[in-house]
VEXPA-831770 format. One record per residue (C-alpha): residue in three letters; y, z, x. Coordinates in steps of 0.001 Angstrom, whole numbers, plus 500000, padded with zeros to 6 digits. Each point is the difference from the previous one (the first is absolute). Example, Ala and Ser with C-alpha at 12.3 -4.5 7.8 and 13.67 -1.06 7.14 Angstrom:
% VEXPA-831770
ALA495500507800512300/SER503440499340501370/
% end
This chain:
% VEXPA-831770
UNK445479510226517308/UNK501578501215503191/UNK497926499977503167/UNK496430499332501130/UNK500566500437503759/UNK497277501677502000/UNK500669503684500455/UNK500817501365503483/UNK499396503743500348/UNK502585500258502784/UNK502913498813497805/UNK502206502519498180/UNK500400499774496226/UNK501916501701497203/UNK499497500430496305/UNK502040496878499253/UNK498081497713502337/UNK497835497203498679/UNK496361500774499168/UNK497522498590502519/UNK496246499759500482/UNK497311500628502593/UNK496479498542500128/UNK498792499615496432/UNK497231502267498531/UNK496742498449498897/UNK498713500366496424/UNK497555502686501133/UNK502818501933501683/UNK502010499608496826/UNK497170501427497910/UNK499588502868502463/UNK503716500830499816/UNK499813499960496224/UNK497194502552500069/UNK501575502281502656/UNK500199503634499137/UNK503404501337499047/UNK500834503668500624/UNK501065502016496977/UNK503309500749501692/UNK502072497763502274/UNK503309500217501866/UNK502382497513498403/UNK502084497617502161/UNK502862498389498032/UNK501108496391500568/UNK503504498855499089/UNK499852496272499376/UNK496438498753500087/UNK496532500681498571/UNK496724500378501934/UNK496992498126498561/UNK496281500667500804/UNK498832498088503082/UNK503495499113501141/UNK501325501134503387/UNK503645501101499915/UNK502289501039502870/UNK502746502480499118/UNK502596502064501848/UNK499977503718499221/UNK503441501593500128/UNK500103502979497645/UNK499042503369501464/UNK497493500749497244/UNK498262496647500493/UNK499919500483503793/UNK498243503349499633/UNK497526498537497485/UNK499174497034502263/UNK499599502220503064/UNK497525502361498318/UNK497994497201498333/UNK499748497948503202/UNK498887503024502064/UNK497258500907497500/UNK499057496393499250/UNK500586500736496319/UNK500663497670497111/UNK503398499983498309/UNK501292498889496616/UNK502763497371499982/UNK502283499868496954/UNK503160497960499385/UNK503373501453498915/UNK501476498844496742/UNK503477499690501599/UNK500416499117503658/UNK503491501515500328/UNK498773503588499515/UNK499814501688503420/UNK498049503106498915/UNK497867499096496983/UNK498471502497497577/UNK496655499646498268/UNK501754498333497062/UNK501290497236502317/UNK496477498858500950/UNK497579497653498267/UNK496666501528498933/UNK497760497221501344/UNK499526499727503754/UNK497587498875502736/UNK497802502057502337/UNK500851498960503558/UNK498738500464503534/UNK502382500270502946/UNK498843497385502505/UNK502631500551502675/UNK502990502250500768/UNK502813498667502200/UNK502863502124501389/UNK503327498154500063/UNK502788500459502627/UNK502397501486497424/UNK497580502782499100/UNK498648498449496797/UNK496402498988499546/UNK498346496866498675/UNK496552499994498494/UNK497540497331498929/UNK498070500881496875/UNK497283498236498004/UNK499394500478496302/UNK496512501058498810/UNK499921500458496243/UNK502297500891497119/UNK500495503451498489/UNK501889501792497257/UNK502031503183500641/UNK498908502762497639/UNK502281502771501235/UNK502168500872502976/UNK498831503112501864/UNK502663500081502718/UNK503559498714500467/UNK500986501573503350/UNK500017499010502785/UNK498369496879498473/UNK498258499112496753/UNK496343500773499336/UNK498311499090496742/UNK496692500111498143/UNK498783496430499625/UNK497287498122498157/UNK498634496670501287/UNK500425496968497724/UNK496816497957499342/UNK499790496730501920/UNK498062497451497949/UNK498262497303501993/UNK501433496538499590/UNK498423498313496936/UNK498030496848500674/UNK501076498073496890/UNK501793496645500142/UNK503465501357499054/UNK500072502297503031/UNK498981497182502306/UNK502742497774498536/UNK502574502771500441/UNK499051500559503640/UNK500111496268500720/UNK503412499642498305/UNK501376502983501897/UNK498896498508503330/UNK501463496600499149/UNK503332501478498915/UNK500163502255503059/UNK499265497086502356/UNK502701497861498315/UNK502463502835500477/UNK499088500266503675/UNK500654496288500497/UNK503342500076498138/UNK501374503288501353/UNK501906499285503234/UNK499344503469501485/UNK496181500072499590/UNK497699498684502750/UNK497369497422499128/UNK497294502381501293/UNK500571502141496899/UNK498466497287497823/UNK496836500064502104/UNK499845503818499768/UNK500267499855496197/UNK497288497341499832/UNK497641502261502042/UNK500278503037497715/UNK496645500385498250/UNK500560503180497968/UNK501755499312496666/UNK501352503573499804/UNK501467499871503509/UNK501464496551499347/UNK501811501343496953/UNK501185503115501833/UNK501008498074503102/UNK502037497454498013/UNK501568502757497829/UNK501034501918503110/UNK501847496957501364/UNK501763498952496790/UNK503812499965500053/UNK500332502187496914/UNK501423503432499368/UNK498065503260500432/UNK499623500474496259/UNK498143496674499614/UNK497691500774502914/UNK499349503444498571/UNK499034498456496637/UNK497473497780501772/UNK498572503019501868/UNK499735502023496770/UNK498216497244498037/UNK496382501031499411/UNK498080496710499731/UNK499811497589502939/UNK500359496965497669/UNK503261501346498606/UNK501291500618503530/UNK499053496429500948/UNK501890498559497029/UNK503110502017500846/UNK499897498872503635/UNK499581496370498966/UNK502994500212497676/UNK502107501388502818/UNK498789497278502361/UNK500943497263497518/UNK503473501476499595/UNK500511500207503754/UNK498777496437500437/UNK502596498787497489/UNK502705501887501881/UNK498928498404503269/UNK499948496513498485/UNK503527500520498596/UNK501195501360503348/UNK498537496979501758/UNK501837497686497567/UNK503283501839500624/UNK499488499825503756/UNK499383496283499679/UNK503262499532498098/UNK501940502069502521/UNK498487498003502817/UNK501073496771498292/UNK503559501319499575/UNK500082501138503611/UNK498759496596501124/UNK502801498356497988/UNK502579502331501562/UNK498631499337503468/UNK500139496261499340/UNK503589500219498739/UNK500943502164502977/UNK498512497517502469/UNK501737497084498293/UNK503327501831500065/UNK499555500836503670/UNK499292496353500721/UNK503042498953497969/UNK502106502514501915/UNK498804498575503292/UNK500812496460498836/UNK503496501081498903/UNK500600501625503377/UNK498949496800501760/UNK502403498010497780/UNK502800502451500719/UNK500298501138496399/UNK501010503568499189/UNK497427502468498760/UNK500838500772496392/UNK497024502213499265/UNK502007503182500549/UNK502699498749497640/UNK497487499141497285/UNK498231503329500452/UNK503336501761499599/UNK500518498157496712/UNK496521500993498867/UNK500772503641500789/UNK503232499790497996/UNK498115498457497092/UNK497409502792500083/UNK502686502691500039/UNK502042498320497232/UNK499137500856496417/UNK499843496447498643/UNK498907498845496536/UNK496679498200499927/UNK501475496504499566/UNK502465500561502869/UNK497249501370502271/UNK497867496934499361/UNK502899497719500889/UNK500732501929503215/UNK496343499829501092/UNK499922496289499281/UNK503199499333501946/UNK498876502176502937/UNK496780497998500263/UNK502036496809499931/UNK502417501381502600/UNK497135500882502366/UNK498854496386499926/UNK503475498516500503/UNK501410499045503370/UNK502995502296500715/UNK501940496958501136/UNK499527498265496649/UNK502901500083497481/UNK497733501416497292/UNK499353503106502103/UNK503556501325499683/UNK500108499146496268/UNK496759501880499314/UNK501028502934502191/UNK503344500279498219/UNK498263499869496601/UNK497612502811500957/UNK502913502099501268/UNK501799499617496664/UNK496940501162498057/UNK499490503004502272/UNK503691500959500000/UNK500327500166496216/UNK499624503442498352/UNK497167499030497620/UNK498934503526499057/UNK502780502083501563/UNK502149501871497493/UNK502746502572500411/UNK499634503113497897/UNK502431500107497097/UNK502312503003499730/UNK499549500790496326/UNK502459502895499852/UNK502331499040497151/UNK502650502591500856/UNK500050498905503661/UNK500324496338499023/UNK502850500789497625/UNK501784501942502733/UNK499667497097502461/UNK501281497451497496/UNK502987502213499175/UNK500725500520503691/UNK500074496285500768/UNK501781498640496913/UNK502623501248497617/UNK499443499017496358/UNK497458497222499233/UNK498292502260497482/UNK497925497252498344/UNK498457498886503282/UNK499236503538501108/UNK498468500758496622/UNK497697496959500252/UNK498843500908503520/UNK499264503581498990/UNK498044498748496974/UNK497915497808502295/UNK499316502976502272/UNK499019502179497064/UNK497503497445498670/UNK498574499455503489/UNK499565503753500412/UNK498177500366496688/UNK497872496847500208/UNK499624499875503784/UNK499287496277499808/UNK502266497432498433/UNK501296496555500724/UNK503432500166501569/UNK502783498684497752/UNK502283497145501029/UNK503559501290499774/UNK503061497726500073/UNK503341501672500651/UNK502771497679498896/UNK503717500509500100/UNK503155499146501952/UNK500103500156503813/UNK500659503276501755/UNK498564502339497363/UNK497086501132502223/UNK497083497833498897/UNK498595499436503482/UNK500576503529501257/UNK498367501306496819/UNK496729498376501110/UNK500043502073503197/UNK500587503145497957/UNK497043499144497761/UNK497781499619503080/UNK501199503336501401/UNK499433501745496677/UNK496454498621499780/UNK499216500628503663/UNK499186496314500500/UNK500981497490502658/UNK502832497616499160/UNK500251496286500717/UNK502721497579498906/UNK499825496241499580/UNK503177498011499322/UNK499405497038497702/UNK503510498575500168/UNK499798496257500687/UNK496182499877500187/UNK498955496590498702/UNK496550499454501509/UNK496926501187498117/UNK498222500539503327/UNK502492502795500752/UNK498225501995497289/UNK496411498743500176/UNK499788499025503668/UNK498990496751501698/UNK496531498531500259/UNK498423500582503405/UNK499767496257500492/UNK503751499952500742/UNK501268500650503506/UNK501593503440500235/UNK498696501065496590/UNK500645503589498939/UNK499325502130496908/UNK502689500207497348/UNK502748502585500063/UNK498115502201497534/UNK497049500452502367/UNK502378500299502967/UNK501822502786498183/UNK496748501853499262/UNK499076499801503700/UNK503436501287500955/UNK499681502900497534/UNK496677501093501537/UNK498615501241496675/UNK498674498291496905/UNK502239501881497556/UNK503579499712501292/UNK503172499625498008/UNK500642496267500385/UNK503549498884499246/UNK500575496380498969/UNK503730499773500574/UNK502174497410498225/UNK497184498576497884/UNK502551498054497986/UNK501052498053503121/UNK496665498175500284/UNK500354496260500222/UNK497578497115499616/UNK499614496841502059/UNK497506497281500774/UNK497784502630501690/UNK499284501661496646/UNK501379502752497809/UNK499769503464501635/UNK500731501730496684/UNK496761498565498639/UNK498132501360503010/UNK501406503441499205/UNK498430499966496537/UNK496617501080501363/UNK501558502550502342/UNK501977501679497213/UNK497337499937497291/UNK498222503395499864/UNK497023498326498332/UNK499516497449502802/UNK501326501390503262/UNK496865502006500744/UNK498568496784501471/UNK503029498250501471/UNK498915497022502094/UNK502129499012502963/UNK499560496401501196/UNK499693501122503612/UNK497505502816499483/UNK498038498318497193/UNK498756503481499113/UNK500727502029496877/UNK502419502811500817/UNK500649502932497667/UNK503710500474499247/UNK499494502116496874/UNK500927503245501789/UNK503247498587501385/UNK503154501121498172/UNK502140496864499820/UNK503713500505499428/UNK502106496870499478/UNK503781499799499970/UNK502261497413498395/UNK503624499369499052/UNK499498497217497434/UNK497131500787497646/UNK500455496597498376/UNK499188498264503281/UNK496564501596500203/UNK497428497600498478/UNK498765501234496626/UNK496278500250500975/UNK500933502035503076/UNK502397502179498031/UNK497296500651497421/UNK497776501594502647/UNK502608502537501059/UNK501390503107498389/UNK503755499408499914/UNK502197502995500818/UNK503745499406499851/UNK502284501726502473/UNK503536499831498689/UNK503235500419501929/UNK501371503407500944/UNK502863501726498274/UNK503002501106502045/UNK498837503593499936/UNK496516498954501145/UNK501514498024502858/UNK502022503040501071/UNK496870502148500045/UNK498001497332501864/UNK502793499685502558/UNK500148503763500536/UNK496251500552500218/UNK498814496873501813/UNK502573497442501140/UNK502546502199501768/UNK497416502079501952/UNK498152496838501010/UNK503119498212501239/UNK501157503118501854/UNK496688500092501850/UNK499850496233500659/UNK503517500008501481/UNK499364502890502379/UNK502055502610498152/UNK499124503500498901/UNK500464501462496544/UNK503076501999501029/UNK501726496979501582/UNK500356497969496788/UNK500640501081496429/UNK500735497642497100/UNK501936501555497147/UNK498940499350496401/UNK503165498042499263/UNK499322497777503026/UNK496468499284498762/UNK501329499239496522/UNK502550497554501422/UNK497347498382502192/UNK497862499451496917/UNK502778498789497699/UNK502436498274502332/UNK497932498613502867/UNK496620499228498428/UNK499177498452496647/UNK496202499988499762/UNK497128501435498000/UNK498226501354503075/UNK501215501877503046/UNK499373497513502824/UNK503645498987500421/UNK501022503624499533/UNK497813500998502953/UNK501571497267502129/UNK503449501306499120/UNK498978503564500881/UNK498577498641503259/UNK503328498332500755/UNK501795503312499445/UNK497469501788502224/UNK500449497446502800/UNK503766500422499874/UNK499671503768500299/UNK497345499596502736/UNK502494497950502048/UNK502616502731499666/UNK497526502679501032/UNK498751497947502949/UNK503545499379501279/UNK500936503671499639/UNK502599499252497350/UNK498399502550497664/UNK497060502366499928/UNK499352499905496249/UNK501467498264496980/UNK500147500482496253/UNK500587496666498271/UNK502111500115496859/UNK500715497185497532/UNK503373499387501626/UNK498308499336503367/UNK497835497125498799/UNK502702497337500199/UNK500515500796503676/UNK496252499972500697/UNK498811497136497772/UNK503105498036499160/UNK501611499366496644/UNK498185500755496777/UNK497905497013498869/UNK499463500560496269/UNK502464500941497268/UNK499866500318496238/UNK501853496866498874/UNK498912499968496368/UNK503400500948498670/UNK501725497177501887/UNK497370497420499077/UNK500244500674496239/UNK503777500074499588/UNK500039496676498146/UNK498012498885496944/UNK496774498099500616/UNK498573502195502823/UNK496995502234499263/UNK497974502253502272/UNK496265499438499854/UNK497153501742501787/UNK497472498123502076/UNK496770500845501773/UNK499211498546503413/UNK497193500653502507/UNK502462502168501888/UNK500716502091496922/UNK502531499964497186/UNK503475498498500167/UNK502947499235497732/UNK500560496424498895/UNK503327498599498775/UNK500005497331497288/UNK503222498029499891/UNK500917497739497052/UNK503034497740500198/UNK501552497688497320/UNK501987496830500549/UNK501225497082497833/UNK497153497538499487/UNK497418498745497563/UNK497737503043499523/UNK497791499594503058/UNK498325502983501748/UNK499593500039503759/UNK497711502499501793/UNK500380500738503715/UNK498718502578502451/UNK496529498523500783/UNK498428501176496750/UNK496354499533499100/UNK498739498328496856/UNK499417503269498161/UNK503520501216500676/UNK501443496658498857/UNK498065500337496771/UNK501425503522499528/UNK503521498582500334/UNK499251497240497478/UNK498522502563497577/UNK503092502215500404/UNK502323497071499243/UNK497991499061496910/UNK500185503592498768/UNK503777500083500528/UNK500449496733498099/UNK497808501216497143/UNK501988503240499661/UNK503463498630500828/UNK501488500997496665/UNK498702503572500274/UNK501341500228503551/UNK503391498558499109/UNK499653496847502101/UNK501720496810498762/UNK497705496990499673/UNK502421497904502044/UNK499011502132503017/UNK496631498240500109/UNK501442496517499407/UNK502970499732502327/UNK499160502487502776/UNK497480499736502836/UNK498011503086501011/UNK499171500744503656/UNK497536502832500694/UNK499751501045503627/UNK497934502696501705/UNK501479500877503414/UNK497953500065503232/UNK499159496379499318/UNK497867499639503125/UNK497443502442498566/UNK497533498614497412/UNK500068501883496720/UNK497639499825497085/UNK498547502052497187/UNK500921500919496432/UNK501364503496500656/UNK503616498802500339/UNK500053498850496358/UNK502114502892498686/UNK502469499675502887/UNK500355496227499481/UNK500529500453496268/UNK502562502760500628/UNK501866497748502458/UNK500072497106497502/UNK501187502147497099/UNK502606501572502308/UNK501315496566501009/UNK500080498623496453/UNK501475503154498415/UNK502304500859502928/UNK498672503604499929/UNK499333501404503485/UNK496603501472500888/UNK500297503674500836/UNK499915500371503796/UNK498009503249499810/UNK496983498478498274/UNK497094497857501280/UNK497179498522497985/UNK496618498298500124/UNK497670498543497398/UNK498601496759498667/UNK501485498492496841/UNK498654497762497250/UNK501682497564497638/UNK499565502573497269/UNK502047502506502009/UNK497146502273501048/UNK500104501848503350/UNK496614499891501693/UNK498730502315502803/UNK500076499022503670/UNK498603501377503273/UNK501378501816503033/UNK501846502575497919/UNK500027502756502608/UNK501327497710502739/UNK502676498616497684/UNK501143503435498829/UNK500225501256503582/UNK501939496882501008/UNK502474500690497177/UNK500376503575501208/UNK500669498807503569/UNK502614497504498764/UNK501978502671498165/UNK498922498964496489/UNK500381502740497403/UNK498003498511497109/UNK496875497830499947/UNK498872498054496935/UNK496251499399499816/UNK497530498591497465/UNK498647502635497652/UNK496405499328501083/UNK500881500892503607/UNK500745503581499036/UNK496561501049501274/UNK500871498687503492/UNK503119502145500185/UNK497912503110499345/UNK498253499442503330/UNK503312500321501882/UNK500899503509501119/UNK502860501646498108/UNK501944500607503214/UNK500080496227500624/UNK501530499440496546/UNK502662502639500428/UNK503428498555499103/UNK498423496919498423/UNK499884499259496261/UNK497020497979498764/UNK500460497993496762/UNK497189498132498249/UNK500229496940497760/UNK497576498036497854/UNK502437497277498806/UNK503004498251501503/UNK502486500936497256/UNK500482503601501174/UNK499828498868503631/UNK503159497912499615/UNK501884502853498425/UNK498781502373502705/UNK500803497957503092/UNK503259498262498912/UNK503410501524499742/UNK501162500238496361/UNK503220498080500471/UNK500276496417501379/UNK502362499214502838/UNK501061496812498217/UNK499724498956496371/UNK497027497610499840/UNK501655497922497293/UNK503016499417502222/UNK497956499615503191/UNK497756497274498612/UNK502693498197498008/UNK500049496249500672/UNK502971497793498928/UNK499117497496497294/UNK501038497012502116/UNK497398501042502646/UNK497131500470497583/UNK499576496274499484/UNK499607499348503692/UNK497260502616500250/UNK498214498505497037/UNK499999496555501593/UNK498765501350503333/UNK496539499141501215/UNK497468502669498896/UNK499118502419502802/UNK496584501370500910/UNK499155503404498668/UNK499362501547503419/UNK501138498834503404/UNK498730501788503116/UNK501917499795503225/UNK497800500048503106/UNK501093502388502718/
% end
């Protein structure tokens, strides 16, 4: 129901205004209206958004020209009119099809002219009618009508109960509705006519026009009463629900007002105590939290900490700790991701631009991109690039980030020995911070960067814990989606981060950690690769860094070759770049002093610029005498040649090993000696050589620890050479593990060893047969001028590496006079192996 205010004839109204009432008709007046004569034809006034019921007084504003003309004529002739509702209120000029067929005969009680030229009228309904046919449409509607019978209200008990229920419901609505005056309840109570009560209530219901029209069209009064009561019950339920909602809102508002007053009081107290007002700071944090796209568990933690911060004295130590913790949560890129550039051709071009060679690594990165493009959602792999220094492992990580279009962050793990460096410190510690993983993610600004873990093999452990164990969760694709930092104590998703680790010593990486990474080996560069890298990258970079232009410095190919072979002996190009930088600085000085405007550096100029040549091929000089063999070794800095020297002297058959050898290498020497003794007759070695001569095996560079089985063939060759007096060919180098049965077993680091042999001027390399597959991975241009020989047993190795003719007859060399043999026999037995400490 809408309004029961008393009607004032002087007030203006429109068709959307609330229905109102004037003094109520008596039952006799109601009966008289129901029996009033209805003309056969009536002018039809259309209403947009309401329905006129018999007995009800309704004020409306007339605005349409046709309606104004109709009202003017009817009022002047004191004629009755027919009032009919439109089916759709939005239609400005309705047709006969847009009108309902049931209407109400009405009398115009008053006509009021408005200041804007429109007119308002007050009409009262008389009785209902049905439209039989329209007789006129212009300038307004006229229609033939037939009055609808108005049955008197039945006197039975059901009707009385309906009327009583309608009054009770209507009065309850009046009391609950905030916009209805209490006088309306008294007016409803005073209505005596059942028909008018039903019509009056129906006219004031807050329902649509269609519902009101259905009530008007219903024939029986009992049915109309039931419909009205149903509508009243529904409206009463709506009002009760609205009242409950208003009560809840009022309670919430009261709570807010109470909290506001308390905060104002607290602010006043803080001002009296001279404490700073931190409400603006806390509100700023709340705004940041609302703008940040946080996961649910992080949002809950931030809300909890903000509430705690608001209750903490800013001067208290806990205030800064809590504030710093909230800042860390809000600064992290929880749901911020950079868009991957999944163009395979573009990525391949970038990788080729930044690095020469490294085909295996590039292939793996492009495979990852291809799978990511097809699947669009995959856990990032954990790549470990291992190889000697200076081959571009760290710079390759930046190229990967550029190819993917991701941010790049690097964390050096060299010397890290505290687990808290990885997982962070508990907030209970003074100055606690998150671990370096979370710090790196914050620095990257996105949650899917390329994260480089540099020098992962240099991790150390101490009493603070083992950081390599803390990395297990970080580098496990099955676990790092909920990495838990000790400082944050919140699960953080690292599954979209592309971790790239680098290492020199794979063996120094703990096995569980190594198992979680995909190992990609980066081997040393060939001389031709170094020349190309120098031309494309190193020389232009050093020219720019030293303030020169491209036309002021040119390095000839022979100068680059000499720099690589004579001034640097390395697997990578780091020392080569330093040497090029030294050349560039020398030329820069000449240009700056006006000594020259431009320079082309030839090989002959390097001695003047860099000093004397540092490295020479001394294999031929080192193997001029029997007992010296050239082996091949692998080090973290790449491959290198290794000389094995065996020397014989009068003694009791002892063997001495020097050169700071490891246990495995000592065992290789013992195995080689046992093999030589077992095959002495086949090799042409007198037995007295093992009885009356001491053997000394030395590996030069004694300050450097050496270990491993790969020098077995070289040690055996040196021993056979010493005992048979046949020199080892100075153009050949070898590697391979040996057994007592004379087998040659495969070893690692083949590419580095072969390249080291090439750098040292070796012409032939002898390798185990099972390492033939490793040689196939080396480019043909790197093997140019180098002969590769394979062996499965030691017998052909000896014939291959030793000269055919001895320098001295072994029988004569090892001859011992008979008078000396007795003294050797009576000598105290010597130990089998004696190691001299260096």
